[in-house]
Structures are given as structure tokens and as C-alpha cells.
PDB file of N, CA, C and O in Angstrom, chain B, residues numbered from 101:
ATOM      1  N   MET B 101     -61.037   3.322   8.497  1.00  0.00           N
ATOM      2  CA  MET B 101     -61.575   4.289   7.569  1.00  0.00           C
ATOM      3  C   MET B 101     -61.006   4.110   6.104  1.00  0.00           C
ATOM      4  O   MET B 101     -61.700   4.051   5.089  1.00  0.00           O
ATOM      5  N   ASP B 102     -59.745   4.040   6.158  1.00  0.00           N
ATOM      6  CA  ASP B 102     -58.974   3.965   4.755  1.00  0.00           C
ATOM      7  C   ASP B 102     -59.480   2.678   4.173  1.00  0.00           C
ATOM      8  O   ASP B 102     -59.835   2.690   2.995  1.00  0.00           O
ATOM      9  N   GLU B 103     -59.553   1.536   4.889  1.00  0.00           N
ATOM     10  CA  GLU B 103     -59.869   0.296   4.325  1.00  0.00           C
ATOM     11  C   GLU B 103     -61.297   0.423   3.685  1.00  0.00           C
ATOM     12  O   GLU B 103     -61.476   0.024   2.534  1.00  0.00           O
ATOM     13  N   ARG B 104     -62.232   0.932   4.362  1.00  0.00           N
ATOM     14  CA  ARG B 104     -63.570   1.146   3.824  1.00  0.00           C
ATOM     15  C   ARG B 104     -63.544   1.981   2.598  1.00  0.00           C
ATOM     16  O   ARG B 104     -64.216   1.632   1.628  1.00  0.00           O
ATOM     17  N   LEU B 105     -62.795   3.098   2.563  1.00  0.00           N
ATOM     18  CA  LEU B 105     -62.724   3.947   1.427  1.00  0.00           C
ATOM     19  C   LEU B 105     -62.170   3.346   0.304  1.00  0.00           C
ATOM     20  O   LEU B 105     -62.635   3.560  -0.816  1.00  0.00           O
ATOM     21  N   ALA B 106     -61.052   2.485   0.531  1.00  0.00           N
ATOM     22  CA  ALA B 106     -60.400   1.716  -0.581  1.00  0.00           C
ATOM     23  C   ALA B 106     -61.284   0.738  -1.107  1.00  0.00           C
ATOM     24  O   ALA B 106     -61.196   0.445  -2.299  1.00  0.00           O
ATOM     25  N   ASP B 107     -62.190   0.151  -0.314  1.00  0.00           N
ATOM     26  CA  ASP B 107     -63.160  -0.759  -0.707  1.00  0.00           C
ATOM     27  C   ASP B 107     -64.251  -0.254  -1.631  1.00  0.00           C
ATOM     28  O   ASP B 107     -64.691  -0.918  -2.569  1.00  0.00           O
ATOM     29  N   GLU B 108     -64.702   1.096  -1.271  1.00  0.00           N
ATOM     30  CA  GLU B 108     -65.755   1.801  -1.968  1.00  0.00           C
ATOM     31  C   GLU B 108     -65.112   2.290  -3.247  1.00  0.00           C
ATOM     32  O   GLU B 108     -65.858   2.296  -4.227  1.00  0.00           O
ATOM     33  N   LEU B 109     -63.968   2.668  -3.407  1.00  0.00           N
ATOM     34  CA  LEU B 109     -63.215   3.078  -4.596  1.00  0.00           C
ATOM     35  C   LEU B 109     -63.022   1.939  -5.518  1.00  0.00           C
ATOM     36  O   LEU B 109     -63.272   2.041  -6.719  1.00  0.00           O
ATOM     37  N   VAL B 110     -62.605   0.918  -5.004  1.00  0.00           N
ATOM     38  CA  VAL B 110     -62.463  -0.302  -5.935  1.00  0.00           C
ATOM     39  C   VAL B 110     -63.796  -0.756  -6.489  1.00  0.00           C
ATOM     40  O   VAL B 110     -63.951  -1.090  -7.664  1.00  0.00           O
ATOM     41  N   ALA B 111     -64.793  -0.749  -5.529  1.00  0.00           N
ATOM     42  CA  ALA B 111     -66.152  -1.215  -5.993  1.00  0.00           C
ATOM     43  C   ALA B 111     -66.750  -0.277  -7.155  1.00  0.00           C
ATOM     44  O   ALA B 111     -67.332  -0.727  -8.143  1.00  0.00           O
ATOM     45  N   SER B 112     -66.534   1.057  -6.907  1.00  0.00           N
ATOM     46  CA  SER B 112     -67.143   1.887  -7.903  1.00  0.00           C
ATOM     47  C   SER B 112     -66.183   2.088  -9.236  1.00  0.00           C
ATOM     48  O   SER B 112     -66.520   2.799 -10.182  1.00  0.00           O
ATOM     49  N   GLY B 113     -65.068   1.433  -9.177  1.00  0.00           N
ATOM     50  CA  GLY B 113     -64.155   1.458 -10.513  1.00  0.00           C
ATOM     51  C   GLY B 113     -63.337   2.672 -10.539  1.00  0.00           C
ATOM     52  O   GLY B 113     -62.709   2.941 -11.563  1.00  0.00           O
ATOM     53  N   HIS B 114     -63.280   3.504  -9.411  1.00  0.00           N
ATOM     54  CA  HIS B 114     -62.398   4.684  -9.287  1.00  0.00           C
ATOM     55  C   HIS B 114     -60.935   4.299  -8.992  1.00  0.00           C
ATOM     56  O   HIS B 114     -59.977   5.019  -9.276  1.00  0.00           O
ATOM     57  N   LEU B 115     -60.856   3.112  -8.404  1.00  0.00           N
ATOM     58  CA  LEU B 115     -59.497   2.509  -7.989  1.00  0.00           C
ATOM     59  C   LEU B 115     -59.365   1.172  -8.522  1.00  0.00           C
ATOM     60  O   LEU B 115     -60.253   0.337  -8.346  1.00  0.00           O
ATOM     61  N   THR B 116     -58.271   0.914  -9.186  1.00  0.00           N
ATOM     62  CA  THR B 116     -58.058  -0.548  -9.608  1.00  0.00           C
ATOM     63  C   THR B 116     -57.518  -1.304  -8.423  1.00  0.00           C
ATOM     64  O   THR B 116     -56.815  -0.717  -7.600  1.00  0.00           O
ATOM     65  N   PRO B 117     -57.830  -2.652  -8.293  1.00  0.00           N
ATOM     66  CA  PRO B 117     -57.427  -3.591  -7.288  1.00  0.00           C
ATOM     67  C   PRO B 117     -55.792  -3.398  -7.055  1.00  0.00           C
ATOM     68  O   PRO B 117     -55.314  -3.311  -5.923  1.00  0.00           O
ATOM     69  N   ASP B 118     -55.122  -3.350  -8.074  1.00  0.00           N
ATOM     70  CA  ASP B 118     -53.690  -3.416  -8.011  1.00  0.00           C
ATOM     71  C   ASP B 118     -53.126  -2.133  -7.324  1.00  0.00           C
ATOM     72  O   ASP B 118     -52.031  -2.176  -6.762  1.00  0.00           O
ATOM     73  N   TRP B 119     -53.831  -1.055  -7.364  1.00  0.00           N
ATOM     74  CA  TRP B 119     -53.476   0.293  -6.718  1.00  0.00           C
ATOM     75  C   TRP B 119     -53.874   0.367  -5.243  1.00  0.00           C
ATOM     76  O   TRP B 119     -53.359   1.188  -4.483  1.00  0.00           O
ATOM     77  N   ARG B 120     -54.754  -0.465  -4.880  1.00  0.00           N
ATOM     78  CA  ARG B 120     -55.281  -0.585  -3.389  1.00  0.00           C
ATOM     79  C   ARG B 120     -54.100  -0.603  -2.430  1.00  0.00           C
ATOM     80  O   ARG B 120     -54.080   0.221  -1.516  1.00  0.00           O
ATOM     81  N   PRO B 121     -53.123  -1.475  -2.571  1.00  0.00           N
ATOM     82  CA  PRO B 121     -51.956  -1.316  -1.408  1.00  0.00           C
ATOM     83  C   PRO B 121     -51.333   0.025  -1.389  1.00  0.00           C
ATOM     84  O   PRO B 121     -50.965   0.529  -0.327  1.00  0.00           O
ATOM     85  N   SER B 122     -51.213   0.572  -2.439  1.00  0.00           N
ATOM     86  CA  SER B 122     -50.509   1.983  -2.530  1.00  0.00           C
ATOM     87  C   SER B 122     -51.475   3.046  -1.924  1.00  0.00           C
ATOM     88  O   SER B 122     -51.049   3.944  -1.197  1.00  0.00           O
ATOM     89  N   PHE B 123     -52.743   2.917  -2.238  1.00  0.00           N
ATOM     90  CA  PHE B 123     -53.725   3.890  -1.513  1.00  0.00           C
ATOM     91  C   PHE B 123     -53.556   3.653   0.001  1.00  0.00           C
ATOM     92  O   PHE B 123     -53.408   4.612   0.759  1.00  0.00           O
ATOM     93  N   LEU B 124     -53.575   2.448   0.424  1.00  0.00           N
ATOM     94  CA  LEU B 124     -53.538   2.157   1.843  1.00  0.00           C
ATOM     95  C   LEU B 124     -52.292   2.677   2.564  1.00  0.00           C
ATOM     96  O   LEU B 124     -52.315   3.101   3.720  1.00  0.00           O
ATOM     97  N   ALA B 125     -51.151   2.607   1.752  1.00  0.00           N
ATOM     98  CA  ALA B 125     -49.840   2.853   2.311  1.00  0.00           C
ATOM     99  C   ALA B 125     -49.616   4.322   2.658  1.00  0.00           C
ATOM    100  O   ALA B 125     -48.789   4.611   3.522  1.00  0.00           O
ATOM    101  N   VAL B 126     -50.349   5.308   1.992  1.00  0.00           N
ATOM    102  CA  VAL B 126     -50.094   6.599   2.076  1.00  0.00           C
ATOM    103  C   VAL B 126     -51.404   7.356   2.766  1.00  0.00           C
ATOM    104  O   VAL B 126     -52.415   7.484   2.075  1.00  0.00           O
ATOM    105  N   PRO B 127     -51.387   7.794   3.958  1.00  0.00           N
ATOM    106  CA  PRO B 127     -52.479   8.533   4.459  1.00  0.00           C
ATOM    107  C   PRO B 127     -52.823   9.766   3.830  1.00  0.00           C
ATOM    108  O   PRO B 127     -51.987  10.670   3.827  1.00  0.00           O
ATOM    109  N   ARG B 128     -54.032   9.942   3.253  1.00  0.00           N
ATOM    110  CA  ARG B 128     -54.523  11.025   2.484  1.00  0.00           C
ATOM    111  C   ARG B 128     -54.380  12.331   3.212  1.00  0.00           C
ATOM    112  O   ARG B 128     -54.118  13.354   2.579  1.00  0.00           O
ATOM    113  N   GLU B 129     -54.557  12.340   4.644  1.00  0.00           N
ATOM    114  CA  GLU B 129     -54.416  13.595   5.331  1.00  0.00           C
ATOM    115  C   GLU B 129     -53.119  14.302   5.314  1.00  0.00           C
ATOM    116  O   GLU B 129     -53.029  15.498   5.593  1.00  0.00           O
ATOM    117  N   GLN B 130     -52.102  13.549   4.979  1.00  0.00           N
ATOM    118  CA  GLN B 130     -50.633  14.097   4.932  1.00  0.00           C
ATOM    119  C   GLN B 130     -50.527  15.148   3.763  1.00  0.00           C
ATOM    120  O   GLN B 130     -49.619  15.975   3.679  1.00  0.00           O
ATOM    121  N   PHE B 131     -51.588  15.011   2.855  1.00  0.00           N
ATOM    122  CA  PHE B 131     -51.460  15.934   1.765  1.00  0.00           C
ATOM    123  C   PHE B 131     -52.634  17.082   1.722  1.00  0.00           C
ATOM    124  O   PHE B 131     -52.901  17.837   0.787  1.00  0.00           O
ATOM    125  N   ILE B 132     -53.156  17.006   2.805  1.00  0.00           N
ATOM    126  CA  ILE B 132     -54.347  18.068   3.027  1.00  0.00           C
ATOM    127  C   ILE B 132     -53.762  19.113   3.915  1.00  0.00           C
ATOM    128  O   ILE B 132     -53.105  18.800   4.908  1.00  0.00           O
ATOM    129  N   PRO B 133     -54.015  20.482   3.536  1.00  0.00           N
ATOM    130  CA  PRO B 133     -53.604  21.592   4.410  1.00  0.00           C
ATOM    131  C   PRO B 133     -54.216  21.640   5.780  1.00  0.00           C
ATOM    132  O   PRO B 133     -55.246  20.983   5.929  1.00  0.00           O
ATOM    133  N   ASP B 134     -53.749  22.309   6.799  1.00  0.00           N
ATOM    134  CA  ASP B 134     -54.244  22.326   8.026  1.00  0.00           C
ATOM    135  C   ASP B 134     -55.561  23.114   8.177  1.00  0.00           C
ATOM    136  O   ASP B 134     -56.260  22.980   9.182  1.00  0.00           O
ATOM    137  N   ILE B 135     -55.907  23.988   7.101  1.00  0.00           N
ATOM    138  CA  ILE B 135     -57.223  24.669   7.038  1.00  0.00           C
ATOM    139  C   ILE B 135     -57.859  24.138   5.827  1.00  0.00           C
ATOM    140  O   ILE B 135     -57.281  24.235   4.744  1.00  0.00           O
ATOM    141  N   ILE B 136     -59.097  23.543   5.946  1.00  0.00           N
ATOM    142  CA  ILE B 136     -59.890  23.212   4.885  1.00  0.00           C
ATOM    143  C   ILE B 136     -61.296  23.840   5.032  1.00  0.00           C
ATOM    144  O   ILE B 136     -61.689  24.179   6.148  1.00  0.00           O
ATOM    145  N   TRP B 137     -62.054  24.002   3.938  1.00  0.00           N
ATOM    146  CA  TRP B 137     -63.219  24.630   3.919  1.00  0.00           C
ATOM    147  C   TRP B 137     -64.431  23.722   3.858  1.00  0.00           C
ATOM    148  O   TRP B 137     -64.391  22.713   3.154  1.00  0.00           O
ATOM    149  N   ARG B 138     -65.588  24.057   4.617  1.00  0.00           N
ATOM    150  CA  ARG B 138     -66.765  23.240   4.595  1.00  0.00           C
ATOM    151  C   ARG B 138     -67.919  24.200   4.402  1.00  0.00           C
ATOM    152  O   ARG B 138     -67.900  25.391   4.709  1.00  0.00           O
ATOM    153  N   GLN B 139     -68.822  23.606   3.912  1.00  0.00           N
ATOM    154  CA  GLN B 139     -70.126  24.422   3.771  1.00  0.00           C
ATOM    155  C   GLN B 139     -70.925  24.470   5.157  1.00  0.00           C
ATOM    156  O   GLN B 139     -71.167  23.492   5.865  1.00  0.00           O
ATOM    157  N   ASP B 140     -71.265  25.715   5.393  1.00  0.00           N
ATOM    158  CA  ASP B 140     -72.117  25.966   6.653  1.00  0.00           C
ATOM    159  C   ASP B 140     -73.445  26.351   6.154  1.00  0.00           C
ATOM    160  O   ASP B 140     -73.596  27.423   5.569  1.00  0.00           O
ATOM    161  N   ARG B 141     -74.439  25.512   6.359  1.00  0.00           N
ATOM    162  CA  ARG B 141     -75.808  25.768   5.916  1.00  0.00           C
ATOM    163  C   ARG B 141     -76.741  26.255   7.058  1.00  0.00           C
ATOM    164  O   ARG B 141     -77.958  26.347   6.894  1.00  0.00           O
ATOM    165  N   SER B 142     -76.118  26.561   8.218  1.00  0.00           N
ATOM    166  CA  SER B 142     -76.885  27.252   9.298  1.00  0.00           C
ATOM    167  C   SER B 142     -77.185  28.613   9.098  1.00  0.00           C
ATOM    168  O   SER B 142     -78.054  29.148   9.786  1.00  0.00           O
ATOM    169  N   ARG B 143     -76.461  29.337   8.089  1.00  0.00           N
ATOM    170  CA  ARG B 143     -76.696  30.648   7.932  1.00  0.00           C
ATOM    171  C   ARG B 143     -77.705  30.852   6.811  1.00  0.00           C
ATOM    172  O   ARG B 143     -78.277  29.855   6.370  1.00  0.00           O
ATOM    173  N   CYS B 144     -77.946  31.932   6.360  1.00  0.00           N
ATOM    174  CA  CYS B 144     -78.930  32.361   5.382  1.00  0.00           C
ATOM    175  C   CYS B 144     -78.824  31.581   4.001  1.00  0.00           C
ATOM    176  O   CYS B 144     -79.796  31.438   3.260  1.00  0.00           O
ATOM    177  N   GLY B 145     -77.551  31.090   3.723  1.00  0.00           N
ATOM    178  CA  GLY B 145     -77.435  30.322   2.514  1.00  0.00           C
ATOM    179  C   GLY B 145     -76.036  29.487   2.604  1.00  0.00           C
ATOM    180  O   GLY B 145     -75.303  29.592   3.587  1.00  0.00           O
ATOM    181  N   PRO B 146     -75.770  28.758   1.638  1.00  0.00           N
ATOM    182  CA  PRO B 146     -74.402  28.055   1.809  1.00  0.00           C
ATOM    183  C   PRO B 146     -73.278  29.003   1.829  1.00  0.00           C
ATOM    184  O   PRO B 146     -73.138  29.908   1.006  1.00  0.00           O
ATOM    185  N   ASP B 147     -72.500  28.756   2.791  1.00  0.00           N
ATOM    186  CA  ASP B 147     -71.380  29.611   3.088  1.00  0.00           C
ATOM    187  C   ASP B 147     -70.165  28.733   3.342  1.00  0.00           C
ATOM    188  O   ASP B 147     -70.297  27.732   4.046  1.00  0.00           O
ATOM    189  N   MET B 148     -69.040  29.036   2.832  1.00  0.00           N
ATOM    190  CA  MET B 148     -67.815  28.251   3.106  1.00  0.00           C
ATOM    191  C   MET B 148     -67.082  28.903   4.321  1.00  0.00           C
ATOM    192  O   MET B 148     -66.829  30.107   4.353  1.00  0.00           O
ATOM    193  N   VAL B 149     -66.791  28.117   5.220  1.00  0.00           N
ATOM    194  CA  VAL B 149     -66.123  28.428   6.568  1.00  0.00           C
ATOM    195  C   VAL B 149     -64.934  27.578   6.691  1.00  0.00           C
ATOM    196  O   VAL B 149     -64.944  26.417   6.282  1.00  0.00           O
ATOM    197  N   PRO B 150     -63.817  28.167   7.291  1.00  0.00           N
ATOM    198  CA  PRO B 150     -62.720  27.428   7.432  1.00  0.00           C
ATOM    199  C   PRO B 150     -62.925  26.314   8.670  1.00  0.00           C
ATOM    200  O   PRO B 150     -63.700  26.509   9.606  1.00  0.00           O
ATOM    201  N   LEU B 151     -62.198  25.258   8.535  1.00  0.00           N
ATOM    202  CA  LEU B 151     -62.182  24.225   9.544  1.00  0.00           C
ATOM    203  C   LEU B 151     -60.677  23.881   9.710  1.00  0.00           C
ATOM    204  O   LEU B 151     -59.957  23.321   8.883  1.00  0.00           O
ATOM    205  N   ARG B 152     -60.335  24.353  11.009  1.00  0.00           N
ATOM    206  CA  ARG B 152     -58.745  24.228  11.308  1.00  0.00           C
ATOM    207  C   ARG B 152     -58.409  22.968  12.104  1.00  0.00           C
ATOM    208  O   ARG B 152     -59.031  22.618  13.107  1.00  0.00           O
ATOM    209  N   ARG B 153     -57.341  22.296  11.555  1.00  0.00           N
ATOM    210  CA  ARG B 153     -57.024  20.948  12.058  1.00  0.00           C
ATOM    211  C   ARG B 153     -56.811  21.065  13.618  1.00  0.00           C
ATOM    212  O   ARG B 153     -57.282  20.229  14.388  1.00  0.00           O
ATOM    213  N   ASP B 154     -56.048  22.190  14.051  1.00  0.00           N
ATOM    214  CA  ASP B 154     -55.681  22.332  15.532  1.00  0.00           C
ATOM    215  C   ASP B 154     -56.975  22.705  16.525  1.00  0.00           C
ATOM    216  O   ASP B 154     -56.961  22.530  17.744  1.00  0.00           O
ATOM    217  N   GLU B 155     -58.017  23.216  15.814  1.00  0.00           N
ATOM    218  CA  GLU B 155     -59.153  23.559  16.539  1.00  0.00           C
ATOM    219  C   GLU B 155     -60.184  22.450  16.612  1.00  0.00           C
ATOM    220  O   GLU B 155     -60.866  22.287  17.623  1.00  0.00           O
ATOM    221  N   HIS B 156     -60.294  21.688  15.532  1.00  0.00           N
ATOM    222  CA  HIS B 156     -61.470  20.720  15.392  1.00  0.00           C
ATOM    223  C   HIS B 156     -60.861  19.439  14.891  1.00  0.00           C
ATOM    224  O   HIS B 156     -61.353  18.949  13.875  1.00  0.00           O
ATOM    225  N   PRO B 157     -59.795  18.804  15.510  1.00  0.00           N
ATOM    226  CA  PRO B 157     -59.048  17.710  14.788  1.00  0.00           C
ATOM    227  C   PRO B 157     -59.944  16.575  14.417  1.00  0.00           C
ATOM    228  O   PRO B 157     -59.673  15.992  13.367  1.00  0.00           O
ATOM    229  N   ASP B 158     -61.004  16.159  15.138  1.00  0.00           N
ATOM    230  CA  ASP B 158     -61.789  15.065  14.762  1.00  0.00           C
ATOM    231  C   ASP B 158     -62.641  15.416  13.525  1.00  0.00           C
ATOM    232  O   ASP B 158     -62.703  14.589  12.615  1.00  0.00           O
ATOM    233  N   GLN B 159     -63.248  16.493  13.436  1.00  0.00           N
ATOM    234  CA  GLN B 159     -64.144  16.985  12.357  1.00  0.00           C
ATOM    235  C   GLN B 159     -63.101  17.140  11.156  1.00  0.00           C
ATOM    236  O   GLN B 159     -63.462  16.658  10.082  1.00  0.00           O
ATOM    237  N   TRP B 160     -61.904  17.729  11.210  1.00  0.00           N
ATOM    238  CA  TRP B 160     -60.977  17.933  10.220  1.00  0.00           C
ATOM    239  C   TRP B 160     -60.631  16.480   9.568  1.00  0.00           C
ATOM    240  O   TRP B 160     -60.734  16.257   8.361  1.00  0.00           O
ATOM    241  N   LEU B 161     -60.234  15.582  10.472  1.00  0.00           N
ATOM    242  CA  LEU B 161     -59.904  14.220   9.974  1.00  0.00           C
ATOM    243  C   LEU B 161     -60.940  13.608   9.361  1.00  0.00           C
ATOM    244  O   LEU B 161     -60.673  12.889   8.398  1.00  0.00           O
ATOM    245  N   GLY B 162     -62.313  13.758   9.780  1.00  0.00           N
ATOM    246  CA  GLY B 162     -63.300  13.065   9.272  1.00  0.00           C
ATOM    247  C   GLY B 162     -63.509  13.550   7.726  1.00  0.00           C
ATOM    248  O   GLY B 162     -63.796  12.778   6.811  1.00  0.00           O
ATOM    249  N   LEU B 163     -63.333  14.850   7.598  1.00  0.00           N
ATOM    250  CA  LEU B 163     -63.560  15.413   6.149  1.00  0.00           C
ATOM    251  C   LEU B 163     -62.198  15.010   5.315  1.00  0.00           C
ATOM    252  O   LEU B 163     -62.250  14.624   4.147  1.00  0.00           O
ATOM    253  N   ALA B 164     -61.007  15.143   6.037  1.00  0.00           N
ATOM    254  CA  ALA B 164     -59.820  14.946   5.104  1.00  0.00           C
ATOM    255  C   ALA B 164     -59.782  13.355   4.772  1.00  0.00           C
ATOM    256  O   ALA B 164     -59.309  13.030   3.683  1.00  0.00           O
ATOM    257  N   SER B 165     -60.157  12.557   5.469  1.00  0.00           N
ATOM    258  CA  SER B 165     -60.105  11.046   5.208  1.00  0.00           C
ATOM    259  C   SER B 165     -61.417  10.528   4.607  1.00  0.00           C
ATOM    260  O   SER B 165     -61.522   9.321   4.387  1.00  0.00           O
ATOM    261  N   GLY B 166     -62.304  11.267   4.360  1.00  0.00           N
ATOM    262  CA  GLY B 166     -63.621  10.807   3.756  1.00  0.00           C
ATOM    263  C   GLY B 166     -63.569  10.575   2.409  1.00  0.00           C
ATOM    264  O   GLY B 166     -62.482  10.689   1.842  1.00  0.00           O
ATOM    265  N   SER B 167     -64.660  10.237   1.727  1.00  0.00           N
ATOM    266  CA  SER B 167     -64.619   9.908   0.286  1.00  0.00           C
ATOM    267  C   SER B 167     -65.238  11.082  -0.513  1.00  0.00           C
ATOM    268  O   SER B 167     -65.464  10.924  -1.713  1.00  0.00           O
ATOM    269  N   GLN B 168     -65.505  12.190   0.071  1.00  0.00           N
ATOM    270  CA  GLN B 168     -65.927  13.375  -0.671  1.00  0.00           C
ATOM    271  C   GLN B 168     -64.672  14.299  -0.866  1.00  0.00           C
ATOM    272  O   GLN B 168     -63.712  14.301  -0.095  1.00  0.00           O
ATOM    273  N   PRO B 169     -64.797  15.119  -2.035  1.00  0.00           N
ATOM    274  CA  PRO B 169     -63.728  16.008  -2.221  1.00  0.00           C
ATOM    275  C   PRO B 169     -63.622  17.022  -1.117  1.00  0.00           C
ATOM    276  O   PRO B 169     -64.620  17.377  -0.490  1.00  0.00           O
ATOM    277  N   VAL B 170     -62.299  17.537  -0.852  1.00  0.00           N
ATOM    278  CA  VAL B 170     -62.116  18.458   0.270  1.00  0.00           C
ATOM    279  C   VAL B 170     -61.782  19.767  -0.384  1.00  0.00           C
ATOM    280  O   VAL B 170     -60.869  19.792  -1.209  1.00  0.00           O
ATOM    281  N   SER B 171     -62.455  20.867  -0.078  1.00  0.00           N
ATOM    282  CA  SER B 171     -62.026  22.195  -0.480  1.00  0.00           C
ATOM    283  C   SER B 171     -60.848  22.702   0.356  1.00  0.00           C
ATOM    284  O   SER B 171     -60.855  22.740   1.586  1.00  0.00           O
ATOM    285  N   ILE B 172     -59.936  23.048  -0.350  1.00  0.00           N
ATOM    286  CA  ILE B 172     -58.600  23.522   0.260  1.00  0.00           C
ATOM    287  C   ILE B 172     -58.455  25.080   0.132  1.00  0.00           C
ATOM    288  O   ILE B 172     -57.647  25.668   0.851  1.00  0.00           O
ATOM    289  N   GLN B 173     -59.150  25.683  -0.682  1.00  0.00           N
ATOM    290  CA  GLN B 173     -58.992  27.030  -1.008  1.00  0.00           C
ATOM    291  C   GLN B 173     -60.271  27.634  -1.600  1.00  0.00           C
ATOM    292  O   GLN B 173     -60.957  27.037  -2.430  1.00  0.00           O
ATOM    293  N   VAL B 174     -60.581  28.987  -1.070  1.00  0.00           N
ATOM    294  CA  VAL B 174     -61.668  29.484  -1.596  1.00  0.00           C
ATOM    295  C   VAL B 174     -61.300  30.980  -1.936  1.00  0.00           C
ATOM    296  O   VAL B 174     -60.502  31.580  -1.216  1.00  0.00           O
ATOM    297  N   ASP B 175     -61.857  31.555  -2.986  1.00  0.00           N
ATOM    298  CA  ASP B 175     -61.726  32.922  -3.380  1.00  0.00           C
ATOM    299  C   ASP B 175     -60.227  33.256  -3.548  1.00  0.00           C
ATOM    300  O   ASP B 175     -59.737  34.285  -3.084  1.00  0.00           O
ATOM    301  N   ASP B 176     -59.533  32.340  -4.230  1.00  0.00           N
ATOM    302  CA  ASP B 176     -58.003  32.612  -4.519  1.00  0.00           C
ATOM    303  C   ASP B 176     -57.202  32.774  -3.209  1.00  0.00           C
ATOM    304  O   ASP B 176     -56.116  33.354  -3.215  1.00  0.00           O
ATOM    305  N   GLY B 177     -57.707  32.293  -2.162  1.00  0.00           N
ATOM    306  CA  GLY B 177     -56.940  32.316  -0.846  1.00  0.00           C
ATOM    307  C   GLY B 177     -57.422  33.597   0.000  1.00  0.00           C
ATOM    308  O   GLY B 177     -56.960  33.809   1.121  1.00  0.00           O
ATOM    309  N   HIS B 178     -58.303  34.374  -0.552  1.00  0.00           N
ATOM    310  CA  HIS B 178     -58.682  35.642   0.111  1.00  0.00           C
ATOM    311  C   HIS B 178     -60.187  35.690   0.256  1.00  0.00           C
ATOM    312  O   HIS B 178     -60.864  36.368  -0.517  1.00  0.00           O
ATOM    313  N   PRO B 179     -60.712  34.990   1.224  1.00  0.00           N
ATOM    314  CA  PRO B 179     -62.279  34.833   1.226  1.00  0.00           C
ATOM    315  C   PRO B 179     -62.815  36.183   1.748  1.00  0.00           C
ATOM    316  O   PRO B 179     -62.137  36.850   2.530  1.00  0.00           O
ATOM    317  N   VAL B 180     -63.987  36.574   1.335  1.00  0.00           N
ATOM    318  CA  VAL B 180     -64.621  37.807   1.577  1.00  0.00           C
ATOM    319  C   VAL B 180     -65.285  37.731   2.996  1.00  0.00           C
ATOM    320  O   VAL B 180     -65.851  36.688   3.323  1.00  0.00           O
ATOM    321  N   GLY B 181     -65.234  38.785   3.835  1.00  0.00           N
ATOM    322  CA  GLY B 181     -65.980  38.864   4.999  1.00  0.00           C
ATOM    323  C   GLY B 181     -65.057  38.361   6.271  1.00  0.00           C
ATOM    324  O   GLY B 181     -63.923  37.937   6.046  1.00  0.00           O
ATOM    325  N   PRO B 182     -65.500  38.411   7.415  1.00  0.00           N
ATOM    326  CA  PRO B 182     -64.765  38.183   8.598  1.00  0.00           C
ATOM    327  C   PRO B 182     -64.622  36.707   8.791  1.00  0.00           C
ATOM    328  O   PRO B 182     -63.746  36.335   9.571  1.00  0.00           O
ATOM    329  N   ARG B 183     -65.368  35.812   8.183  1.00  0.00           N
ATOM    330  CA  ARG B 183     -65.173  34.402   8.360  1.00  0.00           C
ATOM    331  C   ARG B 183     -64.306  33.869   7.322  1.00  0.00           C
ATOM    332  O   ARG B 183     -64.023  32.671   7.309  1.00  0.00           O
TER     333      ARG B 183
END
């Protein structure tokens, strides 16, 4: 996964080739908190819901190591509602 992401970043110009080895040497998920937030579109509108590493490790890792930005906090750390 990291190799593919590094290739995409170099191809898009977001990462220069000389930084590629450094990018690959440090796993991104080491810098991502255990709870991240994803959009849940199954409800009436877009809603941010927590995704916990210990409950859904494969989904969490997929988002944490993907090429899209990861939301690590919503509502200043105090989300509204039970979810």
C-alpha cells in the first residue's frame, strides 16, 4: 500500500523522488490516533462517526494508510449527539 501511495504522490508532484525513501521508511499510521472520523452517508445526511482502531482494525488501517486526508477530530473533540 505504501509503495503505491508513494508512486501516486510522486506522479502527482506532491512528493519529490528524493523524499520517497523517507516517506516509505515511516509508517503513516504511527502518527494517526486510535480514533479517526469518517462520513456515514447511510443516515439522513452526511454525518461524522468514529472509527476505532481496536474495533475495526482493517477499516481503520485502510483509511489511515490511504491517500485521502484523515479526520482526527470533530467539534473541537466534543461531538454533538450520542455517536
